[in-house]
C-alpha positions as CSV (number, residue, x, y, z in Angstrom):
1,M,16.7,69.7,28.3
2,T,19.0,67.0,26.6
3,T,19.9,63.8,28.6
4,S,23.5,62.0,29.0
5,R,21.3,59.5,27.1
6,Q,19.8,61.4,24.3
7,V,22.9,62.6,24.0
8,R,24.7,58.6,23.0
9,V,22.1,58.2,20.7
10,A,22.7,61.4,18.8
11,R,26.6,61.2,18.2
12,T,26.3,57.1,17.7
13,G,22.8,56.9,15.8
14,R,22.1,53.6,17.7
15,P,20.5,53.5,21.3
16,P,23.0,52.0,24.1
17,R,23.2,47.7,23.9
18,A,21.6,46.1,27.2
19,V,24.4,44.3,29.0
20,E,23.3,41.0,30.7
21,V,25.2,39.9,33.5
22,Y,26.4,35.9,32.9
23,D,28.0,33.6,35.4
24,F,30.5,31.4,33.9
25,Q,30.1,29.5,36.6
26,R,26.7,28.6,36.2
27,P,26.0,28.4,32.4
28,T,22.5,29.0,31.2
29,T,23.0,27.0,28.0
30,L,23.3,23.3,27.1
31,V,26.4,22.4,25.2
32,R,25.1,20.4,21.5
33,E,25.8,17.2,22.8
34,H,23.7,17.4,25.4
35,S,21.1,19.1,24.1
36,R,20.4,16.4,21.4
37,I,21.0,13.7,24.2
38,L,17.7,15.7,25.9
39,E,16.3,16.3,22.3
40,V,15.9,12.3,21.2
41,A,14.7,11.5,24.8
42,F,12.1,14.2,25.0
43,E,11.3,13.3,21.3
44,T,10.6,10.1,22.4
45,F,8.2,10.8,25.2
46,A,6.5,12.7,23.3
47,R,5.3,9.9,21.2
48,Q,4.5,8.3,24.1
49,W,2.2,11.2,25.5
50,S,0.6,11.5,22.8
51,T,-0.3,8.1,22.6
52,Q,-1.2,8.1,26.5
53,L,-3.8,10.9,26.0
54,T,-5.2,9.3,23.1
55,A,-6.2,6.5,24.7
56,R,-7.0,8.0,28.1
57,V,-9.1,10.8,27.0
58,R,-10.3,9.0,23.8
59,V,-9.7,12.3,21.2
60,V,-7.1,11.8,19.0
61,S,-4.0,13.9,20.1
62,Q,-0.5,14.6,19.5
63,V,2.4,15.9,21.0
64,T,5.1,17.5,19.5
65,L,8.6,18.5,20.9
66,T,9.1,22.6,19.9
67,D,12.5,22.9,21.9
68,V,15.0,22.2,25.0
69,S,17.2,24.7,26.7
70,M,17.8,25.4,30.1
71,K,16.8,28.6,32.3
72,T,16.4,29.8,35.5
73,Y,13.5,28.8,37.4
74,D,12.3,32.9,37.5
75,D,12.9,33.1,33.3
76,Y,10.8,29.8,33.1
77,V,7.6,31.0,35.0
78,Q,8.0,34.1,33.5
79,T,7.6,32.5,29.8
80,L,3.8,31.2,31.3
81,P,0.8,32.0,31.5
82,T,-0.5,33.3,35.1
83,R,-3.8,31.3,34.8
84,T,-2.5,27.1,34.1
85,T,-2.2,23.6,35.8
86,M,1.2,23.0,37.1
87,V,2.1,19.8,38.7
88,V,4.7,19.8,41.2
89,Y,6.7,16.6,41.6
90,E,9.1,16.0,44.3
91,I,12.2,14.0,43.4
92,Q,14.4,12.0,45.6
93,G,17.5,13.8,47.1
94,V,17.4,16.9,45.7
95,A,15.5,20.2,47.0
96,P,13.9,21.7,43.9
97,R,11.1,20.1,42.1
98,A,10.3,19.3,38.5
99,V,7.2,20.8,36.9
100,V,4.8,19.7,34.2
101,Q,2.7,22.4,32.7
102,F,0.1,22.4,30.9
103,P,-3.2,24.5,30.1
104,H,-5.7,24.6,32.6
105,T,-8.9,25.3,29.9
106,D,-7.3,22.1,28.1
107,A,-7.1,19.9,31.3
108,L,-11.2,20.5,31.8
109,V,-12.0,19.5,28.3
110,W,-9.8,16.7,28.5
111,I,-11.4,15.5,32.2
112,A,-15.0,16.1,30.4
113,H,-14.1,13.8,27.4
114,M,-12.8,11.4,30.3
115,L,-16.3,10.9,31.5
116,G,-18.0,10.9,28.4
117,A,-18.8,14.0,27.1
118,G,-18.9,14.3,23.4
119,G,-18.9,16.7,20.8
120,A,-18.3,20.9,21.2
121,I,-17.4,21.3,24.9
122,P,-17.9,24.5,25.7
123,E,-14.7,26.3,27.8
124,V,-14.6,27.0,30.9
125,D,-12.2,28.2,33.5
126,R,-12.6,27.2,37.0
127,R,-10.9,24.7,40.0
128,F,-10.6,21.1,40.2
129,T,-13.6,19.6,41.9
130,D,-12.2,16.2,44.1
131,V,-13.2,14.0,41.1
132,E,-11.5,16.1,38.3
133,R,-8.4,16.3,40.8
134,A,-8.3,12.4,41.6
135,L,-8.6,12.1,37.3
136,V,-6.0,14.3,36.8
137,T,-3.3,13.0,39.2
138,T,-4.1,9.6,37.6
139,L,-3.3,11.0,34.3
140,V,-0.4,12.9,35.1
141,E,1.3,9.9,37.2
142,E,0.8,8.0,34.1
143,T,2.8,11.2,31.9
144,V,5.8,11.1,34.5
145,R,6.2,7.5,34.2
146,D,6.3,7.8,30.3
147,L,8.8,10.3,31.0
148,R,11.5,8.3,33.1
149,N,11.3,5.7,30.6
150,A,11.9,7.8,27.6
151,M,14.5,9.5,29.9
152,G,16.1,6.1,31.2
153,R,19.1,6.8,33.4
154,L,18.9,10.5,33.1
155,L,15.7,10.1,35.0
156,D,16.2,6.9,37.2
157,V,15.2,8.6,40.7
158,P,11.4,8.4,42.0
159,M,9.3,11.2,41.7
160,T,6.1,11.6,43.5
161,I,3.8,14.5,43.6
162,A,4.1,17.1,45.8
163,S,1.0,19.4,44.8
164,I,-1.5,20.6,41.8
165,Q,-1.3,24.4,41.3
166,H,-3.5,27.0,39.3
167,N,-1.3,30.1,39.3
168,S,2.8,30.4,37.8
169,Q,3.3,32.9,39.5
170,F,2.6,31.7,43.3
171,T,4.2,28.5,42.3
172,Q,7.6,27.7,44.8
173,A,9.0,24.9,42.9
174,A,12.6,26.3,43.0
175,S,14.8,29.0,43.9
176,T,14.5,31.9,41.4
177,A,17.9,31.0,40.4
178,E,18.0,27.2,40.1
179,L,18.5,26.4,36.5
180,M,16.2,24.2,35.0
181,V,16.0,21.9,32.0
182,V,13.2,23.2,29.8
183,A,11.1,21.2,27.4
184,E,8.4,22.9,25.3
185,F,5.7,21.3,23.8
186,T,2.8,21.7,20.9
187,L,-0.4,20.1,22.6
188,R,-3.0,19.1,20.2
189,V,-5.8,17.2,21.4
190,G,-9.0,17.1,19.1
191,D,-9.5,20.5,18.1
192,R,-7.4,21.9,20.8
193,Q,-3.9,23.4,20.8
194,G,-2.2,24.0,23.4
195,R,1.1,25.1,24.8
196,A,3.1,22.1,27.4
197,T,6.5,22.2,29.6
198,I,8.1,20.0,31.5
199,A,11.0,22.1,33.7
200,L,13.9,19.1,35.1
201,P,16.6,20.8,37.5
202,S,19.6,20.4,36.0
203,I,21.6,19.3,39.0
204,V,19.6,15.8,38.2
205,L,19.9,15.7,34.5
206,L,23.4,17.1,33.8
207,P,25.9,14.7,36.4
208,R,24.4,11.9,33.7
209,L,24.7,13.3,30.8
210,G,28.5,13.0,31.3
211,E,31.2,15.5,30.0
212,P,31.1,16.9,26.6
213,N,34.0,16.2,24.2
214,P,35.6,14.2,26.7
215,A,39.5,14.1,26.1
216,E,40.6,10.5,24.9
217,S,43.6,8.8,27.0
218,T,46.8,8.6,25.4
219,A,47.5,5.5,26.8
220,H,47.8,2.1,24.9
221,A,47.6,4.9,21.9
222,A,49.3,2.3,19.7
223,E,46.7,-0.5,21.0
224,K,44.3,1.4,19.9
225,V,45.6,2.1,16.8
226,R,46.3,-1.5,16.0
227,H,42.5,-2.0,16.8
228,H,40.7,0.6,14.6
229,V,43.2,-0.7,11.6
230,A,42.1,-4.2,12.4
231,A,38.6,-3.2,12.0
232,A,38.5,-1.3,8.8
233,L,36.6,-2.3,6.1
234,L,38.6,-3.6,3.6
235,D,37.1,-4.2,-0.7
236,V,38.6,-8.2,-1.4
237,R,38.5,-9.1,-5.0
238,V,39.0,-12.5,-6.9
239,R,41.2,-12.9,-9.6
240,F,41.4,-14.9,-12.6
241,A,44.4,-15.4,-15.2
242,E,43.7,-12.1,-17.8
243,R,43.8,-12.8,-21.4
244,T,44.9,-10.2,-23.5
245,I,43.0,-9.4,-26.8
246,S,43.2,-6.8,-29.6
247,P,41.2,-3.4,-30.0
248,R,39.8,-5.0,-33.1
249,E,38.3,-7.7,-30.9
250,V,37.0,-5.4,-28.2
251,L,35.2,-3.2,-30.6
252,D,33.4,-6.5,-32.7
253,L,31.6,-7.8,-29.3
254,R,28.0,-8.6,-29.2
255,V,25.5,-9.0,-27.0
256,G,26.2,-12.7,-26.5
257,D,29.6,-13.2,-27.3
258,V,31.7,-15.2,-25.1
259,I,35.2,-14.7,-24.0
260,T,37.7,-17.5,-23.4
261,L,39.9,-17.0,-20.2
262,P,43.6,-19.2,-20.1
263,H,42.7,-20.4,-16.7
264,H,42.4,-24.1,-15.8
265,R,40.2,-25.1,-13.3
266,S,42.8,-26.9,-11.4
267,R,44.6,-23.2,-11.2
268,P,43.4,-21.3,-8.0
269,L,42.5,-17.9,-7.8
270,D,44.1,-14.7,-6.6
271,V,42.7,-13.0,-4.0
272,L,44.0,-9.3,-4.0
273,V,43.3,-6.7,-1.1
274,D,44.7,-3.0,-2.8
275,N,45.6,-4.8,-5.7
276,R,47.8,-7.1,-4.1
277,V,48.0,-10.6,-4.1
278,M,47.5,-11.7,-0.2
279,A,46.3,-15.4,-0.6
280,R,45.3,-18.4,-3.0
281,S,41.9,-19.8,-3.5
282,V,39.6,-22.4,-5.2
283,I,36.1,-21.9,-6.5
284,G,33.3,-22.9,-4.0
285,R,30.1,-22.1,-2.3
286,S,28.2,-21.1,0.9
287,G,25.2,-22.1,0.9
288,S,23.4,-20.6,-2.3
289,R,25.9,-18.2,-3.2
290,A,29.2,-18.4,-4.9
291,A,32.1,-18.5,-2.7
292,V,35.8,-18.9,-2.7
293,R,37.9,-21.1,-0.1
294,I,41.6,-19.8,1.1
295,T,43.6,-22.7,-0.1
296,S,47.4,-20.6,1.0
297,T,48.5,-17.0,1.8
298,E,51.5,-14.7,0.7
299,E,53.4,-13.7,3.4
300,K,54.9,-10.5,3.3
């Protein structure tokens, strides 16, 4: 029996394309200007996080930003392993919460190092004890403090820990359709390498990023043009009186020869801009450097 799908594939030679619904009122992509601002902020945070982990865990650590994107909360959760550590933060003034996520087994190894363990530490997978939870809480509080410092005005709202979860599928930090700005990091602590993520509600960040490609007002256009022209850089040259010599004299020049100029010491030098004489000057000094002093200007 031949299905309609098989008939379409046979006629076109390729399977039908998958159609993805896109809501233009809630775009899930970051414009280039916003993406670059966020990348710089998260890269700054990654360097600070590296320093913090190295100091607290006492093992050389490196955090590298790998991607910044915007996803729905449901799409974000689908990229996470089921068993992981998710620290959920309440953000003052908004319902959706922020998430800092990192491998659960790695966190247990960090705690072992913080408590003085050395050498190779066997990997275990269990829930945190009360002492371990307290250590993780202190660690992630410093992490979010560094994050807010790196983000500056983009994340200048108070954040407090709401809970620490171990199952990504059961953690409800936001509604499934809520847009989140997701930063992904490669996390290397000692010989262990893993993936960490930070998800922040877009309604917190996007209003602070400003309008992409804002339209420039045409008001006071002439004044703005004069301001930009006045601030433009120009090449300025100082010219002595010229001397005419023959081609033979040029060909006979050798290293060490001196060409005298018909310029009397009392005669002003020409100050030229774009080969036009704009002023007259005399030779002087400014500190240890040679300079000229303007004696008159050429009004045009």
